[in-house]
C-alpha positions as CSV (number, residue, x, y, z in Angstrom):
1,M,-4.1,18.1,-12.8
2,R,-6.2,15.5,-14.5
3,E,-3.4,14.7,-16.9
4,L,-1.1,14.0,-14.0
5,Y,-3.7,11.7,-12.2
6,E,-4.3,9.8,-15.4
7,K,-0.6,9.4,-16.0
8,M,-0.1,8.1,-12.4
9,I,-2.9,5.6,-12.8
10,N,-1.8,4.4,-16.3
11,E,1.8,4.0,-15.3
12,A,1.0,2.2,-12.1
13,M,-1.5,-0.2,-13.6
14,A,0.8,-0.9,-16.5
15,A,3.4,-2.1,-14.0
16,Q,0.8,-4.1,-12.1
17,R,-0.7,-5.6,-15.2
18,A,2.7,-6.6,-16.6
19,D,3.3,-8.6,-13.4
20,V,-0.1,-10.2,-13.2
21,E,-0.4,-11.1,-16.9
22,T,3.1,-12.5,-17.0
23,V,2.5,-14.6,-13.9
24,K,-0.8,-15.9,-15.2
25,A,0.8,-16.9,-18.5
26,K,3.9,-18.4,-17.0
27,R,2.7,-19.9,-13.7
28,G,3.8,-23.4,-13.2
29,Q,6.7,-23.0,-15.7
30,K,10.4,-22.5,-15.2
31,F,11.3,-18.8,-14.7
32,V,13.9,-17.1,-16.9
33,L,14.9,-13.5,-16.8
34,A,13.5,-12.9,-20.3
35,D,10.0,-13.4,-18.7
36,T,10.4,-9.9,-17.1
37,K,10.4,-8.0,-20.4
38,P,6.7,-6.8,-20.1
39,Y,7.5,-5.2,-16.8
40,I,10.7,-3.6,-18.1
41,D,8.8,-2.3,-21.1
42,A,6.1,-0.8,-18.8
43,V,8.8,1.0,-16.8
44,R,10.4,2.3,-20.0
45,G,7.1,4.1,-20.7
46,M,7.3,6.3,-17.6
47,T,7.7,10.0,-18.3
48,A,8.0,13.3,-16.5
49,I,5.3,15.9,-17.2
50,G,4.6,19.4,-15.9
51,D,6.6,20.2,-12.8
52,Q,7.9,16.6,-12.3
53,S,11.6,16.1,-12.0
54,R,12.9,14.1,-14.8
55,A,15.9,13.2,-12.6
56,V,13.6,11.4,-10.2
57,I,11.8,9.5,-12.9
58,D,15.2,8.5,-14.3
59,L,16.3,7.2,-11.0
60,H,13.3,4.7,-11.2
61,K,13.6,3.9,-14.9
62,N,17.4,3.6,-15.2
63,S,17.6,1.5,-12.0
64,V,15.0,-1.0,-13.3
65,I,16.7,-1.2,-16.7
66,S,20.2,-1.4,-15.3
67,H,19.1,-4.0,-12.8
68,A,17.5,-6.2,-15.5
69,E,20.4,-5.9,-17.9
70,V,23.1,-6.6,-15.3
71,L,21.2,-9.6,-14.1
72,Q,20.8,-10.9,-17.6
73,S,24.5,-10.5,-18.2
74,L,25.2,-12.7,-15.1
75,T,22.5,-15.4,-15.2
76,T,19.5,-16.7,-17.0
77,T,17.4,-17.4,-13.8
78,V,17.3,-16.8,-10.1
79,R,16.6,-19.4,-7.4
80,P,13.5,-18.9,-5.2
81,E,15.8,-18.7,-2.2
82,D,17.7,-15.9,-3.8
83,D,15.0,-13.8,-5.2
84,P,14.0,-11.8,-2.1
85,F,17.5,-10.3,-2.1
86,V,17.4,-8.8,-5.7
87,E,16.1,-5.4,-4.4
88,H,18.8,-5.2,-1.8
89,Y,21.8,-4.5,-4.0
90,Q,20.9,-1.0,-5.1
91,T,20.8,1.2,-2.0
92,P,24.3,0.1,-0.9
93,V,25.7,1.2,-4.2
94,V,23.8,4.5,-4.2
95,L,24.9,5.2,-0.6
96,D,28.5,4.5,-1.5
97,I,28.2,6.9,-4.6
98,L,26.8,9.7,-2.4
99,K,29.5,9.2,0.2
100,S,32.2,9.3,-2.5
101,Q,30.7,12.5,-4.1
102,D,30.0,14.4,-0.9
103,E,32.6,14.6,1.7
104,A,30.3,16.3,4.2
105,F,27.7,13.5,3.9
106,A,30.4,10.9,4.2
107,K,31.5,12.5,7.5
108,S,27.9,12.4,8.7
109,V,27.6,8.8,7.9
110,D,30.8,8.1,9.8
111,A,29.6,10.1,12.8
112,F,26.4,8.0,12.7
113,T,28.3,4.7,12.7
114,K,30.3,5.9,15.7
115,A,27.0,6.8,17.4
116,I,25.8,3.2,17.0
117,A,28.5,2.1,19.4
118,D,27.8,4.9,21.7
119,T,24.2,3.7,22.0
120,E,25.2,0.1,22.7
121,A,22.7,-0.1,25.7
122,R,19.8,0.8,23.5
123,I,20.9,-1.5,20.7
124,G,21.1,-4.4,23.2
125,L,17.7,-3.6,24.7
126,E,16.0,-3.5,21.3
127,A,17.8,-6.7,20.2
128,V,16.6,-8.5,23.4
129,R,13.1,-7.3,22.8
130,R,13.1,-8.4,19.2
131,Y,14.6,-11.8,20.0
132,G,12.0,-12.5,22.7
133,G,9.0,-11.3,20.6
134,F,8.3,-8.5,23.1
135,Y,6.9,-6.2,20.3
136,G,4.7,-8.9,18.8
137,P,4.7,-9.4,15.0
138,T,7.1,-6.9,13.5
139,C,8.0,-5.9,9.9
140,V,11.8,-5.6,10.4
141,V,12.1,-3.5,7.2
142,D,8.9,-1.5,7.7
143,F,8.5,1.7,5.8
144,A,7.3,3.4,8.9
145,L,8.8,3.6,12.4
146,I,7.0,0.8,14.1
147,P,8.4,-1.0,17.2
148,G,11.0,-3.6,16.5
149,S,11.8,-2.3,13.0
150,T,15.3,-1.4,11.8
151,S,14.2,2.1,11.0
152,N,12.8,2.5,14.6
153,V,16.3,1.7,15.9
154,V,18.1,3.8,13.4
155,N,15.9,6.8,14.3
156,R,16.7,6.3,18.0
157,V,20.5,6.4,17.2
158,L,20.1,9.4,15.0
159,Q,18.5,11.3,17.8
160,K,21.8,11.0,19.6
161,T,23.9,12.0,16.6
162,D,25.2,15.6,16.0
163,I,25.0,15.9,12.2
164,P,22.9,18.0,9.8
165,V,19.2,17.1,10.0
166,E,18.9,16.5,6.2
167,H,21.8,14.0,6.4
168,K,20.0,12.3,9.3
169,R,16.9,12.0,7.0
170,A,19.0,10.5,4.2
171,I,20.5,7.9,6.6
172,L,17.1,7.0,8.0
173,A,15.6,6.7,4.5
174,A,18.5,4.3,3.5
175,K,17.2,1.7,5.8
176,S,13.4,2.2,5.4
177,W,12.1,2.5,1.9
178,G,15.7,2.3,0.8
179,M,17.2,-1.2,1.5
180,N,20.7,-0.7,2.6
181,T,21.8,-4.4,2.5
182,S,19.7,-7.4,3.3
183,Y,20.3,-7.1,7.0
184,G,17.4,-6.9,9.4
185,F,17.9,-5.7,13.0
186,G,18.5,-8.3,15.6
187,E,19.5,-11.2,13.3
188,F,23.2,-11.4,14.5
189,F,22.2,-11.0,18.1
190,A,19.7,-13.8,18.0
191,H,22.0,-16.3,16.3
192,A,25.0,-15.4,18.5
193,L,22.9,-15.9,21.6
194,E,21.6,-19.2,20.4
195,E,25.1,-20.3,19.6
196,G,26.3,-19.7,23.2
197,A,27.4,-16.1,23.3
198,T,26.7,-13.9,26.4
199,P,24.1,-11.1,25.9
200,G,27.0,-8.7,26.0
201,E,28.9,-10.5,23.3
202,A,25.8,-10.9,21.2
203,T,25.1,-7.1,21.5
204,A,28.7,-6.4,20.3
205,K,28.1,-8.5,17.2
206,E,24.9,-6.6,16.6
207,V,26.7,-3.2,16.9
208,E,29.4,-4.4,14.6
209,I,27.1,-5.4,11.7
210,M,25.0,-2.3,12.1
211,Q,28.1,-0.2,11.7
212,R,29.4,-2.2,8.8
213,I,26.3,-1.9,6.6
214,Y,26.8,1.9,6.7
215,R,30.6,2.0,6.7
216,D,31.1,-0.4,3.8
217,P,27.6,-1.1,2.4
218,I,28.7,-2.8,-0.8
219,E,31.1,-5.3,0.7
220,A,28.7,-5.8,3.7
221,Q,25.9,-6.9,1.3
222,A,28.3,-9.2,-0.6
223,E,29.4,-10.8,2.7
224,L,25.8,-11.2,3.8
225,M,25.0,-13.0,0.5
226,D,28.1,-15.2,1.0
227,A,26.8,-16.2,4.4
228,A,23.2,-16.8,3.1
229,G,24.6,-19.1,0.3
230,M,23.2,-16.9,-2.5
231,S,24.4,-18.7,-5.6
232,S,22.3,-17.4,-8.5
233,F,24.9,-14.8,-9.6
234,D,28.0,-13.0,-8.3
235,P,26.7,-10.1,-6.1
236,R,30.0,-8.2,-6.3
237,K,30.0,-8.2,-10.1
238,Y,26.4,-7.1,-10.0
239,M,27.0,-4.2,-7.7
240,A,30.2,-3.1,-9.6
241,E,28.3,-3.0,-13.0
242,Y,25.2,-1.5,-11.4
243,R,27.3,1.3,-10.0
244,R,29.0,2.0,-13.4
245,R,25.6,2.3,-15.0
246,M,23.8,4.3,-12.3
247,E,26.5,6.8,-11.2
248,P,25.6,9.4,-13.9
249,T,21.9,9.1,-13.0
250,V,22.7,9.6,-9.3
251,R,24.9,12.6,-10.1
252,A,22.1,14.1,-12.3
253,A,19.7,13.8,-9.4
254,V,22.1,15.5,-7.0
255,D,22.5,18.3,-9.5
256,D,18.8,18.6,-9.8
257,G,18.4,19.2,-6.1
258,V,16.7,15.8,-5.3
259,H,16.9,15.1,-1.6
260,Y,19.5,12.4,-0.8
261,A,16.7,10.5,1.0
262,N,14.8,10.2,-2.3
263,I,17.9,9.3,-4.2
264,L,18.5,6.5,-1.8
265,T,15.0,5.1,-2.0
266,V,13.7,5.4,-5.5
267,P,16.2,3.1,-7.2
268,A,15.7,0.2,-4.8
269,Y,11.9,0.2,-4.4
270,S,11.3,-0.1,-8.1
271,V,13.4,-3.1,-9.1
272,G,11.8,-6.0,-7.2
273,D,9.4,-7.0,-10.0
274,V,12.4,-8.2,-12.0
275,A,13.3,-11.7,-10.5
276,H,11.3,-11.2,-7.3
277,H,7.6,-10.5,-8.1
278,I,8.1,-12.0,-11.6
279,A,10.1,-15.0,-10.4
280,Q,10.1,-18.7,-9.8
281,S,8.5,-18.4,-6.3
282,T,5.6,-16.4,-7.7
283,F,5.2,-18.8,-10.7
284,N,5.0,-21.7,-8.2
285,M,2.6,-20.0,-5.8
286,C,0.2,-19.0,-8.5
287,K,-0.2,-22.5,-9.9
288,D,-3.1,-22.5,-7.5
289,D,-6.1,-21.2,-9.5
290,V,-7.7,-19.5,-6.4
291,V,-4.5,-17.7,-5.5
292,M,-4.2,-16.4,-9.1
293,A,-7.8,-15.4,-9.1
294,I,-7.5,-13.3,-5.9
295,I,-4.5,-11.4,-7.4
296,E,-6.5,-10.8,-10.6
297,A,-9.7,-9.7,-8.8
298,V,-7.9,-7.3,-6.4
299,T,-6.1,-5.8,-9.4
300,G,-9.4,-5.3,-11.1
301,V,-10.9,-3.6,-8.1
302,M,-7.9,-1.3,-7.9
303,E,-7.9,-0.3,-11.5
304,S,-11.7,0.2,-11.8
305,S,-11.8,2.2,-8.6
306,L,-8.9,4.5,-9.7
307,K,-10.3,5.1,-13.1
308,N,-13.9,5.7,-11.9
309,S,-12.7,8.7,-9.7
310,L,-10.4,10.2,-12.4
311,D,-12.4,13.5,-12.5
312,A,-12.9,13.8,-8.7
313,Y,-9.3,13.7,-7.2
314,K,-8.3,16.8,-5.2
315,S,-4.6,15.7,-4.8
316,Y,-2.1,13.2,-6.1
317,W,-2.0,11.8,-2.6
318,D,-5.6,10.9,-3.0
319,V,-4.8,8.7,-6.0
320,L,-2.2,6.8,-3.9
321,S,-4.6,6.5,-1.0
322,L,-7.4,5.1,-3.2
323,A,-5.0,2.6,-4.8
324,T,-4.0,1.1,-1.5
325,G,-7.4,1.5,0.1
326,A,-9.2,-0.2,-2.8
327,S,-6.9,-3.3,-2.6
328,A,-7.3,-3.4,1.1
329,A,-11.0,-3.4,0.9
330,A,-11.0,-5.9,-1.9
331,T,-8.8,-8.4,0.0
332,E,-10.9,-8.0,3.2
333,Y,-14.1,-8.5,1.2
334,I,-12.8,-11.8,-0.3
335,L,-11.9,-12.9,3.3
336,E,-15.5,-12.1,4.4
337,L,-16.9,-14.2,1.6
338,D,-15.8,-17.2,3.7
339,A,-17.4,-15.6,6.9
340,L,-14.0,-14.5,8.3
341,N,-12.6,-11.1,8.9
342,A,-9.5,-9.1,9.8
343,P,-9.9,-9.2,13.6
344,M,-10.1,-13.1,13.5
345,V,-7.0,-13.3,11.3
346,V,-5.0,-10.8,13.2
347,D,-5.8,-12.7,16.4
348,L,-4.8,-16.0,14.8
349,L,-1.5,-14.7,13.3
350,T,-0.5,-12.8,16.4
351,K,-1.0,-15.9,18.6
352,R,0.9,-17.9,16.1
353,F,3.7,-15.4,16.1
354,H,4.2,-15.7,19.9
355,N,4.2,-19.4,19.7
356,Y,6.6,-19.3,16.7
357,V,9.1,-17.4,18.8
358,V,9.0,-20.2,21.3
359,C,9.3,-22.9,18.6
360,Y,12.0,-21.1,16.6
361,P,14.0,-18.7,18.8
362,A,16.6,-18.1,16.1
363,R,13.9,-17.3,13.5
364,G,15.0,-15.1,10.6
365,A,14.6,-11.4,11.2
366,A,12.3,-11.2,8.2
367,A,10.1,-14.2,9.1
368,E,6.8,-12.5,9.9
369,L,7.3,-9.2,7.9
370,H,4.8,-10.1,5.2
371,N,2.3,-11.4,7.7
372,C,2.5,-7.9,9.2
373,D,1.9,-6.3,5.8
374,F,-1.1,-8.6,5.2
375,M,-2.6,-8.0,8.6
376,D,-2.2,-4.2,8.2
377,M,-3.9,-4.4,4.8
378,I,-6.9,-6.4,5.8
379,Y,-7.4,-4.4,9.0
380,R,-7.6,-1.2,7.0
381,G,-10.0,-3.0,4.6
382,W,-12.1,-4.3,7.5
383,K,-12.6,-0.7,8.7
384,L,-13.7,0.4,5.2
385,I,-16.0,-2.6,4.7
386,D,-17.5,-2.3,8.2
387,K,-18.3,1.4,7.7
388,A,-19.9,0.6,4.4
389,R,-22.0,-2.2,5.8
390,K,-23.3,0.0,8.6
391,Y,-24.1,2.8,6.2
392,R,-26.0,0.3,4.0
393,N,-27.8,-1.1,7.1
394,G,-29.3,-4.1,5.4
395,A,-30.6,-2.2,2.5
396,D,-30.7,-4.1,-0.8
397,E,-28.0,-2.1,-2.5
398,T,-24.4,-2.7,-3.7
399,L,-21.8,-2.6,-1.0
400,T,-19.6,0.4,-1.8
401,P,-16.7,1.1,0.6
402,M,-15.4,4.7,0.5
403,V,-11.7,5.7,0.7
404,G,-12.3,9.3,1.8
405,K,-14.7,10.6,-0.9
406,Y,-13.8,8.0,-3.4
407,P,-15.8,4.8,-3.9
408,V,-14.3,1.3,-4.2
409,D,-15.8,-0.8,-7.0
410,L,-16.0,-4.4,-5.8
411,S,-17.7,-5.8,-8.9
412,P,-14.5,-7.4,-10.4
413,I,-14.6,-9.9,-7.5
414,H,-18.1,-11.0,-8.3
415,A,-17.2,-11.1,-12.0
416,N,-14.3,-13.6,-11.3
417,E,-15.6,-17.1,-12.1
418,V,-13.0,-18.9,-10.0
419,L,-13.7,-16.8,-6.8
420,M,-17.4,-17.2,-7.2
421,N,-17.1,-21.0,-7.5
422,P,-15.0,-22.3,-4.6
423,Q,-16.8,-25.7,-4.9
424,W,-14.6,-26.4,-7.9
425,Y,-11.6,-26.6,-5.6
426,A,-12.7,-28.6,-2.6
427,Y,-15.3,-31.2,-1.5
428,P,-18.2,-29.3,-3.1
429,A,-20.7,-29.4,-0.2
430,C,-18.0,-28.2,2.3
431,A,-16.1,-25.5,0.3
432,I,-16.3,-22.9,3.0
433,T,-12.5,-22.1,3.5
434,V,-11.2,-22.4,0.0
435,R,-10.7,-18.6,-0.5
436,F,-9.4,-18.2,3.0
437,S,-6.8,-20.9,2.5
438,A,-5.6,-19.1,-0.6
439,L,-5.4,-15.9,1.3
440,M,-3.3,-17.5,3.9
441,R,-0.8,-18.4,1.1
442,L,-0.8,-14.8,0.2
443,A,-0.3,-13.7,3.8
444,D,3.3,-14.8,3.3
445,Y,3.6,-12.9,0.0
446,P,1.0,-10.1,-0.5
447,C,3.3,-8.0,-2.7
448,L,0.8,-8.0,-5.6
449,L,-2.1,-7.2,-3.4
450,T,-0.7,-4.3,-1.4
451,S,0.5,-3.6,-4.3
452,E,4.3,-2.9,-4.5
453,P,4.5,-2.1,-8.2
454,V,1.6,0.3,-7.9
455,T,2.9,2.1,-4.8
456,A,6.5,2.2,-6.1
457,T,5.3,3.8,-9.4
458,M,3.0,6.2,-7.8
459,M,5.5,7.2,-5.1
460,T,8.1,7.9,-7.8
461,N,5.5,10.2,-9.5
462,I,4.8,12.0,-6.2
463,I,8.5,12.3,-5.3
464,A,9.1,13.8,-8.7
465,L,6.8,16.6,-7.7
466,E,8.3,16.9,-4.1
467,K,11.9,16.1,-4.9
468,E,13.3,18.3,-2.1
469,T,11.3,16.7,0.7
470,A,12.4,13.3,2.2
471,A,9.5,11.0,1.4
472,A,10.7,8.1,3.5
473,P,10.0,6.7,6.0
474,V,6.3,7.4,6.6
475,R,6.1,10.0,9.4
476,A,2.7,9.1,10.6
477,C,0.9,6.4,12.6
478,K,0.3,3.3,10.5
479,N,-2.6,2.0,12.6
480,C,-0.8,-1.3,12.8
481,A,-3.3,-4.2,12.9
482,T,-1.7,-6.1,15.8
483,T,-1.1,-2.9,17.8
484,S,-4.7,-1.8,17.3
485,L,-6.3,-5.2,18.2
486,V,-3.9,-7.3,20.3
487,D,-0.5,-6.0,21.4
488,Q,-0.6,-2.6,23.0
489,R,2.9,-1.4,21.9
490,Q,2.0,2.2,20.9
491,R,4.4,3.8,23.3
492,Y,7.4,2.1,21.6
493,C,6.7,3.6,18.2
494,Q,8.9,6.4,16.9
495,W,6.6,8.2,14.4
496,K,6.2,11.3,16.6
497,E,9.9,11.4,17.2
498,A,10.8,10.9,13.5
499,I,13.9,12.8,12.4
């Protein structure tokens, strides 16, 4: 198994390093799609070994390559306002392909869309709660089944739908790790209500769009982009060409027995580095030396920790757990260098959220989603760091958080010259919130800390070994930061009732 673990680490870190090194070299410059070549080359290097399904690996590789080549045929760059959407065009296409190839699945999707209307009361209740901030900060596209998320609502509807359970799991996956259109639950309801609709009329609009993104996902996504003013390229041309290129890959995955849920998720989760993580918005954000240094240092902690335990892993799931745990511990440790910690930040951002709802009742459905990712990450890191501090108990020894049985190497943080010299970036005698202020920039965009390219690459490797089991969404408690510390919303979660 050592060969597999080493391959997972090397492929994941190649993707992460391609992003980080490109951003460092290009930050402050104008983004062009040619800048994404290092990441595409890293993805091209992915292989299937042992019992891994080549069809699953190809879903990842071919999606990234197709995405990049189609984008480059349509434009030379992507506006910052448009770059979050680039990973939302793949699942609608794949969903439409599966529906066209499998009549039984198409009938199940149709039955689900009808069930959405049959559960109008639940849709209305969830939309009201989301609009009013009842659930607190919510990641509307969460990969788990947290309260207020789209997947939570979809799971509730599926419980009332009489279709095969594996079809249910595919439909659920399509709006969790899969990104079936850019729509986030509650958006139409909130805007309709603010524009003068009655709650009943607003609920009807919510039901209508929820049905549309499953009934006609490709055109629904195109219409959403029209409404959003997405102007970087033609989304209809993109999806038509992406479909032409990906249909054989999808068919091969079906023939290989890959679960539809995995076919729907892998192609979307892997493309975001091309014109989203490597993009103008990232180049702009990382002009700040401290922001860039945090990303570099956390990447160093992740890589060092993963490689140090190469001979100790008991499972490929352990590799993924250490990757995400190491980055969480590293980010929290940097926060604590300025004498702050996760409970303080979770309290701050949760209070801010409830006031934000009052200030901006028609806020975008996605507004606080990355704040949630950030809070969940540092909360996990805080627990790891806290346990390590208590174990050390003041002894003069290196602080070594443990993710299970695996140590986290924090030394890359201390080796980072910028992070260790905050006085270079503020009034020198008072430079006590420099790193914290940079972390607050990253709270809106923590994708290279959590890290999405790493988790996407590792999950593809894992799914390639468990192709017949629906990997998404996470069917476990996330230990959400705000739920654990501020908002007691546990009873509204759906993880125990997951389809």
